[in-house]
N, CA, C and O atoms as a Maestro MAE file, in Angstrom:
{
 s_m_m2io_version
 :::
 2.0.0
}

f_m_ct {
 s_m_title
 :::
 protein
 m_atom[268] {
  # First column is atom index #
  i_m_mmod_type
  r_m_x_coord
  r_m_y_coord
  r_m_z_coord
  i_m_residue_number
  s_m_chain_name
  s_m_pdb_residue_name
  s_m_pdb_atom_name
  i_m_atomic_number
  :::
  1 25 144.421 50.210 136.531 1 A "MET " " N  " 7
  2 3 143.664 51.468 136.660 1 A "MET " " CA " 6
  3 2 142.185 51.199 136.404 1 A "MET " " C  " 6
  4 15 141.837 50.515 135.441 1 A "MET " " O  " 8
  5 25 141.345 51.713 137.229 2 A "GLN " " N  " 7
  6 3 139.905 51.549 137.049 2 A "GLN " " CA " 6
  7 2 139.330 52.604 136.159 2 A "GLN " " C  " 6
  8 15 139.744 53.763 136.191 2 A "GLN " " O  " 8
  9 25 138.328 52.178 135.325 3 A "ALA " " N  " 7
  10 3 137.651 53.138 134.565 3 A "ALA " " CA " 6
  11 2 136.669 53.938 135.414 3 A "ALA " " C  " 6
  12 15 136.324 53.526 136.521 3 A "ALA " " O  " 8
  13 25 136.222 55.071 134.900 4 A "ALA " " N  " 7
  14 3 135.284 55.915 135.681 4 A "ALA " " CA " 6
  15 2 134.000 55.150 135.903 4 A "ALA " " C  " 6
  16 15 133.430 55.284 136.986 4 A "ALA " " O  " 8
  17 25 133.501 54.364 134.979 5 A "ASN " " N  " 7
  18 3 132.320 53.705 135.053 5 A "ASN " " CA " 6
  19 2 132.235 52.644 136.250 5 A "ASN " " C  " 6
  20 15 131.168 52.334 136.781 5 A "ASN " " O  " 8
  21 25 133.450 52.137 136.604 6 A "ASP " " N  " 7
  22 3 133.405 51.086 137.655 6 A "ASP " " CA " 6
  23 2 132.775 51.567 138.870 6 A "ASP " " C  " 6
  24 15 132.157 50.743 139.545 6 A "ASP " " O  " 8
  25 25 132.844 52.881 139.285 7 A "ASN " " N  " 7
  26 3 132.325 53.419 140.468 7 A "ASN " " CA " 6
  27 2 130.812 53.569 140.360 7 A "ASN " " C  " 6
  28 15 130.121 53.593 141.378 7 A "ASN " " O  " 8
  29 25 130.323 53.663 139.221 8 A "VAL " " N  " 7
  30 3 128.860 53.836 139.029 8 A "VAL " " CA " 6
  31 2 128.160 52.484 139.398 8 A "VAL " " C  " 6
  32 15 127.098 52.502 140.020 8 A "VAL " " O  " 8
  33 25 128.728 51.362 139.031 9 A "ILE " " N  " 7
  34 3 128.021 50.121 139.348 9 A "ILE " " CA " 6
  35 2 128.411 49.411 140.630 9 A "ILE " " C  " 6
  36 15 127.817 48.413 141.039 9 A "ILE " " O  " 8
  37 25 129.436 49.977 141.240 10 A "GLU " " N  " 7
  38 3 129.939 49.363 142.555 10 A "GLU " " CA " 6
  39 2 128.842 49.360 143.509 10 A "GLU " " C  " 6
  40 15 128.271 50.430 143.720 10 A "GLU " " O  " 8
  41 25 128.465 48.304 144.119 11 A "GLY " " N  " 7
  42 3 127.431 48.225 145.095 11 A "GLY " " CA " 6
  43 2 125.984 48.277 144.566 11 A "GLY " " C  " 6
  44 15 125.010 48.396 145.309 11 A "GLY " " O  " 8
  45 25 125.923 48.182 143.269 12 A "ASP " " N  " 7
  46 3 124.595 48.205 142.556 12 A "ASP " " CA " 6
  47 2 123.919 46.879 142.547 12 A "ASP " " C  " 6
  48 15 122.700 46.855 142.376 12 A "ASP " " O  " 8
  49 25 124.587 45.769 142.713 13 A "LEU " " N  " 7
  50 3 123.978 44.483 142.518 13 A "LEU " " CA " 6
  51 2 123.372 43.984 143.780 13 A "LEU " " C  " 6
  52 15 124.015 44.019 144.829 13 A "LEU " " O  " 8
  53 25 122.140 43.513 143.720 14 A "LEU " " N  " 7
  54 3 121.399 42.816 144.834 14 A "LEU " " CA " 6
  55 2 121.338 41.373 144.467 14 A "LEU " " C  " 6
  56 15 120.788 41.036 143.418 14 A "LEU " " O  " 8
  57 25 121.892 40.477 145.300 15 A "MET " " N  " 7
  58 3 121.859 39.059 145.133 15 A "MET " " CA " 6
  59 2 120.936 38.435 146.110 15 A "MET " " C  " 6
  60 15 121.100 38.585 147.321 15 A "MET " " O  " 8
  61 25 119.934 37.714 145.589 16 A "GLY " " N  " 7
  62 3 119.055 37.027 146.414 16 A "GLY " " CA " 6
  63 2 117.766 37.740 146.796 16 A "GLY " " C  " 6
  64 15 117.702 38.969 146.814 16 A "GLY " " O  " 8
  65 25 116.704 36.919 147.111 17 A "ALA " " N  " 7
  66 3 115.428 37.663 147.423 17 A "ALA " " CA " 6
  67 2 115.496 38.483 148.753 17 A "ALA " " C  " 6
  68 15 114.801 39.487 148.909 17 A "ALA " " O  " 8
  69 25 116.304 38.050 149.645 18 A "ASN " " N  " 7
  70 3 116.334 38.775 150.939 18 A "ASN " " CA " 6
  71 2 116.946 40.220 150.706 18 A "ASN " " C  " 6
  72 15 116.456 41.201 151.265 18 A "ASN " " O  " 8
  73 25 118.021 40.307 149.868 19 A "ALA " " N  " 7
  74 3 118.582 41.670 149.455 19 A "ALA " " CA " 6
  75 2 117.631 42.542 148.849 19 A "ALA " " C  " 6
  76 15 117.474 43.716 149.186 19 A "ALA " " O  " 8
  77 25 116.929 41.891 147.852 20 A "ILE " " N  " 7
  78 3 115.975 42.643 146.981 20 A "ILE " " CA " 6
  79 2 114.871 43.092 147.933 20 A "ILE " " C  " 6
  80 15 114.487 44.261 147.903 20 A "ILE " " O  " 8
  81 25 114.364 42.229 148.753 21 A "ALA " " N  " 7
  82 3 113.209 42.539 149.698 21 A "ALA " " CA " 6
  83 2 113.653 43.706 150.577 21 A "ALA " " C  " 6
  84 15 112.870 44.641 150.741 21 A "ALA " " O  " 8
  85 25 114.812 43.714 151.134 22 A "ARG " " N  " 7
  86 3 115.269 44.822 151.965 22 A "ARG " " CA " 6
  87 2 115.197 46.182 151.208 22 A "ARG " " C  " 6
  88 15 114.715 47.211 151.683 22 A "ARG " " O  " 8
  89 25 115.754 46.047 149.936 23 A "PHE " " N  " 7
  90 3 115.824 47.362 149.122 23 A "PHE " " CA " 6
  91 2 114.414 47.848 148.804 23 A "PHE " " C  " 6
  92 15 114.202 49.061 148.831 23 A "PHE " " O  " 8
  93 25 113.431 46.994 148.503 24 A "LEU " " N  " 7
  94 3 112.138 47.312 148.120 24 A "LEU " " CA " 6
  95 2 111.226 47.561 149.323 24 A "LEU " " C  " 6
  96 15 110.214 48.245 149.172 24 A "LEU " " O  " 8
  97 25 111.536 47.047 150.487 25 A "GLY " " N  " 7
  98 3 110.744 47.208 151.639 25 A "GLY " " CA " 6
  99 2 109.593 46.257 151.609 25 A "GLY " " C  " 6
  100 15 108.489 46.631 152.005 25 A "GLY " " O  " 8
  101 25 109.800 44.990 151.141 26 A "VAL " " N  " 7
  102 3 108.794 43.972 151.113 26 A "VAL " " CA " 6
  103 2 109.360 42.709 151.695 26 A "VAL " " C  " 6
  104 15 110.502 42.707 152.157 26 A "VAL " " O  " 8
  105 25 108.640 41.684 151.692 27 A "THR " " N  " 7
  106 3 109.114 40.390 152.176 27 A "THR " " CA " 6
  107 2 109.759 39.572 151.068 27 A "THR " " C  " 6
  108 15 109.441 39.747 149.892 27 A "THR " " O  " 8
  109 25 110.674 38.670 151.450 28 A "PRO " " N  " 7
  110 3 111.215 37.821 150.411 28 A "PRO " " CA " 6
  111 2 110.167 37.054 149.573 28 A "PRO " " C  " 6
  112 15 110.320 36.860 148.367 28 A "PRO " " O  " 8
  113 25 109.116 36.637 150.262 29 A "ARG " " N  " 7
  114 3 108.012 35.941 149.590 29 A "ARG " " CA " 6
  115 2 107.409 36.825 148.526 29 A "ARG " " C  " 6
  116 15 107.113 36.366 147.423 29 A "ARG " " O  " 8
  117 25 107.219 38.134 148.862 30 A "GLN " " N  " 7
  118 3 106.715 39.007 147.892 30 A "GLN " " CA " 6
  119 2 107.608 39.220 146.738 30 A "GLN " " C  " 6
  120 15 107.127 39.343 145.612 30 A "GLN " " O  " 8
  121 25 108.955 39.274 146.958 31 A "VAL " " N  " 7
  122 3 109.925 39.335 145.879 31 A "VAL " " CA " 6
  123 2 109.771 38.032 144.902 31 A "VAL " " C  " 6
  124 15 109.800 38.172 143.679 31 A "VAL " " O  " 8
  125 25 109.624 36.892 145.458 32 A "TYR " " N  " 7
  126 3 109.396 35.672 144.567 32 A "TYR " " CA " 6
  127 2 108.164 35.887 143.827 32 A "TYR " " C  " 6
  128 15 108.190 35.606 142.629 32 A "TYR " " O  " 8
  129 25 107.069 36.346 144.344 33 A "ARG " " N  " 7
  130 3 105.874 36.535 143.639 33 A "ARG " " CA " 6
  131 2 106.027 37.533 142.523 33 A "ARG " " C  " 6
  132 15 105.539 37.294 141.419 33 A "ARG " " O  " 8
  133 25 106.721 38.699 142.783 34 A "LEU " " N  " 7
  134 3 106.875 39.639 141.803 34 A "LEU " " CA " 6
  135 2 107.785 39.212 140.748 34 A "LEU " " C  " 6
  136 15 107.543 39.588 139.601 34 A "LEU " " O  " 8
  137 25 108.828 38.455 140.986 35 A "THR " " N  " 7
  138 3 109.738 37.930 139.953 35 A "THR " " CA " 6
  139 2 109.128 36.898 139.215 35 A "THR " " C  " 6
  140 15 109.285 36.916 137.994 35 A "THR " " O  " 8
  141 25 108.391 35.912 139.784 36 A "TYR " " N  " 7
  142 3 107.732 34.821 139.025 36 A "TYR " " CA " 6
  143 2 106.641 35.391 138.098 36 A "TYR " " C  " 6
  144 15 106.373 34.862 137.020 36 A "TYR " " O  " 8
  145 25 106.051 36.448 138.544 37 A "GLY " " N  " 7
  146 3 104.991 37.107 137.685 37 A "GLY " " CA " 6
  147 2 105.554 38.144 136.777 37 A "GLY " " C  " 6
  148 15 104.800 38.898 136.163 37 A "GLY " " O  " 8
  149 25 106.843 38.213 136.669 38 A "GLU " " N  " 7
  150 3 107.566 39.193 135.703 38 A "GLU " " CA " 6
  151 2 107.012 40.565 135.975 38 A "GLU " " C  " 6
  152 15 106.805 41.326 135.030 38 A "GLU " " O  " 8
  153 25 106.747 40.944 137.289 39 A "LEU " " N  " 7
  154 3 106.265 42.334 137.604 39 A "LEU " " CA " 6
  155 2 107.370 43.245 137.969 39 A "LEU " " C  " 6
  156 15 107.189 44.463 137.971 39 A "LEU " " O  " 8
  157 25 108.520 42.705 138.282 40 A "VAL " " N  " 7
  158 3 109.611 43.561 138.753 40 A "VAL " " CA " 6
  159 2 110.880 43.149 137.915 40 A "VAL " " C  " 6
  160 15 111.079 41.965 137.646 40 A "VAL " " O  " 8
  161 25 111.718 44.127 137.518 41 A "PRO " " N  " 7
  162 3 112.894 43.734 136.666 41 A "PRO " " CA " 6
  163 2 113.944 42.966 137.488 41 A "PRO " " C  " 6
  164 15 114.389 43.415 138.545 41 A "PRO " " O  " 8
  165 25 114.305 41.835 136.979 42 A "HIS " " N  " 7
  166 3 115.269 41.015 137.655 42 A "HIS " " CA " 6
  167 2 115.942 40.120 136.663 42 A "HIS " " C  " 6
  168 15 115.547 40.140 135.497 42 A "HIS " " O  " 8
  169 25 116.920 39.341 137.022 43 A "PHE " " N  " 7
  170 3 117.632 38.340 136.268 43 A "PHE " " CA " 6
  171 2 118.146 37.269 137.135 43 A "PHE " " C  " 6
  172 15 118.100 37.394 138.358 43 A "PHE " " O  " 8
  173 25 118.634 36.223 136.568 44 A "LYS " " N  " 7
  174 3 119.151 35.108 137.316 44 A "LYS " " CA " 6
  175 2 120.698 35.051 137.152 44 A "LYS " " C  " 6
  176 15 121.215 35.231 136.049 44 A "LYS " " O  " 8
  177 25 121.395 34.806 138.230 45 A "LEU " " N  " 7
  178 3 122.849 34.555 138.158 45 A "LEU " " CA " 6
  179 2 122.943 33.134 138.769 45 A "LEU " " C  " 6
  180 15 122.819 32.947 139.979 45 A "LEU " " O  " 8
  181 25 123.146 32.234 137.958 46 A "GLY " " N  " 7
  182 3 123.174 30.888 138.377 46 A "GLY " " CA " 6
  183 2 121.705 30.525 138.686 46 A "GLY " " C  " 6
  184 15 120.841 30.652 137.819 46 A "GLY " " O  " 8
  185 25 121.449 30.106 139.835 47 A "GLY " " N  " 7
  186 3 120.039 29.803 140.233 47 A "GLY " " CA " 6
  187 2 119.491 30.869 141.213 47 A "GLY " " C  " 6
  188 15 118.445 30.689 141.837 47 A "GLY " " O  " 8
  189 25 120.239 31.980 141.318 48 A "THR " " N  " 7
  190 3 119.766 33.049 142.365 48 A "THR " " CA " 6
  191 2 119.258 34.194 141.674 48 A "THR " " C  " 6
  192 15 119.869 34.719 140.743 48 A "THR " " O  " 8
  193 25 118.085 34.620 142.132 49 A "VAL " " N  " 7
  194 3 117.478 35.854 141.690 49 A "VAL " " CA " 6
  195 2 118.293 37.016 141.991 49 A "VAL " " C  " 6
  196 15 118.789 37.141 143.111 49 A "VAL " " O  " 8
  197 25 118.481 37.948 141.000 50 A "ALA " " N  " 7
  198 3 119.356 39.071 141.214 50 A "ALA " " CA " 6
  199 2 118.704 40.400 140.540 50 A "ALA " " C  " 6
  200 15 117.880 40.280 139.634 50 A "ALA " " O  " 8
  201 25 119.062 41.519 140.967 51 A "ALA " " N  " 7
  202 3 118.519 42.787 140.358 51 A "ALA " " CA " 6
  203 2 119.585 43.902 140.628 51 A "ALA " " C  " 6
  204 15 120.443 43.724 141.492 51 A "ALA " " O  " 8
  205 25 119.535 44.935 139.965 52 A "ARG " " N  " 7
  206 3 120.295 46.110 140.106 52 A "ARG " " CA " 6
  207 2 119.478 47.192 140.890 52 A "ARG " " C  " 6
  208 15 118.310 47.424 140.576 52 A "ARG " " O  " 8
  209 25 120.082 47.827 141.879 53 A "LYS " " N  " 7
  210 3 119.434 48.897 142.550 53 A "LYS " " CA " 6
  211 2 119.022 50.001 141.644 53 A "LYS " " C  " 6
  212 15 117.914 50.523 141.766 53 A "LYS " " O  " 8
  213 25 119.896 50.384 140.718 54 A "SER " " N  " 7
  214 3 119.658 51.346 139.775 54 A "SER " " CA " 6
  215 2 118.490 51.044 138.871 54 A "SER " " C  " 6
  216 15 117.730 51.966 138.577 54 A "SER " " O  " 8
  217 25 118.282 49.821 138.404 55 A "THR " " N  " 7
  218 3 117.226 49.334 137.545 55 A "THR " " CA " 6
  219 2 115.904 49.324 138.318 55 A "THR " " C  " 6
  220 15 114.865 49.701 137.775 55 A "THR " " O  " 8
  221 25 115.941 48.900 139.565 56 A "LEU " " N  " 7
  222 3 114.747 48.860 140.383 56 A "LEU " " CA " 6
  223 2 114.356 50.290 140.778 56 A "LEU " " C  " 6
  224 15 113.158 50.557 140.866 56 A "LEU " " O  " 8
  225 25 115.254 51.201 141.015 57 A "SER " " N  " 7
  226 3 114.918 52.598 141.391 57 A "SER " " CA " 6
  227 2 114.221 53.213 140.132 57 A "SER " " C  " 6
  228 15 113.174 53.845 140.272 57 A "SER " " O  " 8
  229 25 114.771 53.039 138.951 58 A "LYS " " N  " 7
  230 3 114.136 53.536 137.733 58 A "LYS " " CA " 6
  231 2 112.733 52.916 137.599 58 A "LYS " " C  " 6
  232 15 111.774 53.654 137.377 58 A "LYS " " O  " 8
  233 25 112.588 51.643 137.719 59 A "TRP " " N  " 7
  234 3 111.335 50.996 137.554 59 A "TRP " " CA " 6
  235 2 110.326 51.497 138.601 59 A "TRP " " C  " 6
  236 15 109.157 51.637 138.245 59 A "TRP " " O  " 8
  237 25 110.680 51.773 139.845 60 A "MET " " N  " 7
  238 3 109.847 52.304 140.864 60 A "MET " " CA " 6
  239 2 109.398 53.699 140.444 60 A "MET " " C  " 6
  240 15 108.203 53.983 140.531 60 A "MET " " O  " 8
  241 25 110.281 54.584 139.997 61 A "ALA " " N  " 7
  242 3 109.921 55.914 139.518 61 A "ALA " " CA " 6
  243 2 108.888 55.896 138.361 61 A "ALA " " C  " 6
  244 15 107.966 56.710 138.316 61 A "ALA " " O  " 8
  245 25 109.080 54.951 137.447 62 A "GLU " " N  " 7
  246 3 108.139 54.787 136.353 62 A "GLU " " CA " 6
  247 2 106.812 54.353 136.804 62 A "GLU " " C  " 6
  248 15 105.805 54.807 136.261 62 A "GLU " " O  " 8
  249 25 106.745 53.489 137.780 63 A "GLN " " N  " 7
  250 3 105.486 52.977 138.417 63 A "GLN " " CA " 6
  251 2 104.777 54.072 139.097 63 A "GLN " " C  " 6
  252 15 103.556 54.204 139.004 63 A "GLN " " O  " 8
  253 25 105.540 54.869 139.789 64 A "GLU " " N  " 7
  254 3 105.000 56.028 140.584 64 A "GLU " " CA " 6
  255 2 104.440 57.149 139.597 64 A "GLU " " C  " 6
  256 15 103.387 57.738 139.840 64 A "GLU " " O  " 8
  257 25 105.172 57.390 138.529 65 A "ALA " " N  " 7
  258 3 104.681 58.380 137.535 65 A "ALA " " CA " 6
  259 2 103.452 57.888 136.836 65 A "ALA " " C  " 6
  260 15 102.601 58.701 136.476 65 A "ALA " " O  " 8
  261 25 103.304 56.569 136.616 66 A "ALA " " N  " 7
  262 3 102.145 56.065 135.914 66 A "ALA " " CA " 6
  263 2 100.800 55.955 136.879 66 A "ALA " " C  " 6
  264 15 99.677 55.801 136.398 66 A "ALA " " O  " 8
  265 25 101.028 56.042 138.140 67 A "ALA " " N  " 7
  266 3 99.906 55.848 139.044 67 A "ALA " " CA " 6
  267 2 99.116 57.173 139.184 67 A "ALA " " C  " 6
  268 15 98.122 57.225 139.908 67 A "ALA " " O  " 8
  :::
 }
 m_bond[267] {
  # First column is bond index #
  i_m_from
  i_m_to
  i_m_order
  :::
  1 1 2 1
  2 2 3 1
  3 3 4 2
  4 3 5 1
  5 5 6 1
  6 6 7 1
  7 7 8 2
  8 7 9 1
  9 9 10 1
  10 10 11 1
  11 11 12 2
  12 11 13 1
  13 13 14 1
  14 14 15 1
  15 15 16 2
  16 15 17 1
  17 17 18 1
  18 18 19 1
  19 19 20 2
  20 19 21 1
  21 21 22 1
  22 22 23 1
  23 23 24 2
  24 23 25 1
  25 25 26 1
  26 26 27 1
  27 27 28 2
  28 27 29 1
  29 29 30 1
  30 30 31 1
  31 31 32 2
  32 31 33 1
  33 33 34 1
  34 34 35 1
  35 35 36 2
  36 35 37 1
  37 37 38 1
  38 38 39 1
  39 39 40 2
  40 39 41 1
  41 41 42 1
  42 42 43 1
  43 43 44 2
  44 43 45 1
  45 45 46 1
  46 46 47 1
  47 47 48 2
  48 47 49 1
  49 49 50 1
  50 50 51 1
  51 51 52 2
  52 51 53 1
  53 53 54 1
  54 54 55 1
  55 55 56 2
  56 55 57 1
  57 57 58 1
  58 58 59 1
  59 59 60 2
  60 59 61 1
  61 61 62 1
  62 62 63 1
  63 63 64 2
  64 63 65 1
  65 65 66 1
  66 66 67 1
  67 67 68 2
  68 67 69 1
  69 69 70 1
  70 70 71 1
  71 71 72 2
  72 71 73 1
  73 73 74 1
  74 74 75 1
  75 75 76 2
  76 75 77 1
  77 77 78 1
  78 78 79 1
  79 79 80 2
  80 79 81 1
  81 81 82 1
  82 82 83 1
  83 83 84 2
  84 83 85 1
  85 85 86 1
  86 86 87 1
  87 87 88 2
  88 87 89 1
  89 89 90 1
  90 90 91 1
  91 91 92 2
  92 91 93 1
  93 93 94 1
  94 94 95 1
  95 95 96 2
  96 95 97 1
  97 97 98 1
  98 98 99 1
  99 99 100 2
  100 99 101 1
  101 101 102 1
  102 102 103 1
  103 103 104 2
  104 103 105 1
  105 105 106 1
  106 106 107 1
  107 107 108 2
  108 107 109 1
  109 109 110 1
  110 110 111 1
  111 111 112 2
  112 111 113 1
  113 113 114 1
  114 114 115 1
  115 115 116 2
  116 115 117 1
  117 117 118 1
  118 118 119 1
  119 119 120 2
  120 119 121 1
  121 121 122 1
  122 122 123 1
  123 123 124 2
  124 123 125 1
  125 125 126 1
  126 126 127 1
  127 127 128 2
  128 127 129 1
  129 129 130 1
  130 130 131 1
  131 131 132 2
  132 131 133 1
  133 133 134 1
  134 134 135 1
  135 135 136 2
  136 135 137 1
  137 137 138 1
  138 138 139 1
  139 139 140 2
  140 139 141 1
  141 141 142 1
  142 142 143 1
  143 143 144 2
  144 143 145 1
  145 145 146 1
  146 146 147 1
  147 147 148 2
  148 147 149 1
  149 149 150 1
  150 150 151 1
  151 151 152 2
  152 151 153 1
  153 153 154 1
  154 154 155 1
  155 155 156 2
  156 155 157 1
  157 157 158 1
  158 158 159 1
  159 159 160 2
  160 159 161 1
  161 161 162 1
  162 162 163 1
  163 163 164 2
  164 163 165 1
  165 165 166 1
  166 166 167 1
  167 167 168 2
  168 167 169 1
  169 169 170 1
  170 170 171 1
  171 171 172 2
  172 171 173 1
  173 173 174 1
  174 174 175 1
  175 175 176 2
  176 175 177 1
  177 177 178 1
  178 178 179 1
  179 179 180 2
  180 179 181 1
  181 181 182 1
  182 182 183 1
  183 183 184 2
  184 183 185 1
  185 185 186 1
  186 186 187 1
  187 187 188 2
  188 187 189 1
  189 189 190 1
  190 190 191 1
  191 191 192 2
  192 191 193 1
  193 193 194 1
  194 194 195 1
  195 195 196 2
  196 195 197 1
  197 197 198 1
  198 198 199 1
  199 199 200 2
  200 199 201 1
  201 201 202 1
  202 202 203 1
  203 203 204 2
  204 203 205 1
  205 205 206 1
  206 206 207 1
  207 207 208 2
  208 207 209 1
  209 209 210 1
  210 210 211 1
  211 211 212 2
  212 211 213 1
  213 213 214 1
  214 214 215 1
  215 215 216 2
  216 215 217 1
  217 217 218 1
  218 218 219 1
  219 219 220 2
  220 219 221 1
  221 221 222 1
  222 222 223 1
  223 223 224 2
  224 223 225 1
  225 225 226 1
  226 226 227 1
  227 227 228 2
  228 227 229 1
  229 229 230 1
  230 230 231 1
  231 231 232 2
  232 231 233 1
  233 233 234 1
  234 234 235 1
  235 235 236 2
  236 235 237 1
  237 237 238 1
  238 238 239 1
  239 239 240 2
  240 239 241 1
  241 241 242 1
  242 242 243 1
  243 243 244 2
  244 243 245 1
  245 245 246 1
  246 246 247 1
  247 247 248 2
  248 247 249 1
  249 249 250 1
  250 250 251 1
  251 251 252 2
  252 251 253 1
  253 253 254 1
  254 254 255 1
  255 255 256 2
  256 255 257 1
  257 257 258 1
  258 258 259 1
  259 259 260 2
  260 259 261 1
  261 261 262 1
  262 262 263 1
  263 263 264 2
  264 263 265 1
  265 265 266 1
  266 266 267 1
  267 267 268 2
  :::
 }
}
């Protein structure tokens, strides 16, 4: 039996610069620049850059509010 929380994170993970780029509307090269510069929330799974849609959405809302 699945817990109620399982549906919250289902489909939330973005694996790789291409997936993150599509979500943010930027190029994969820009994703690498943003991650290497520690400008966007991310983490590594193995050697692959990864991020959560929910975390990126929250981060974008914070950036917009601060602008």
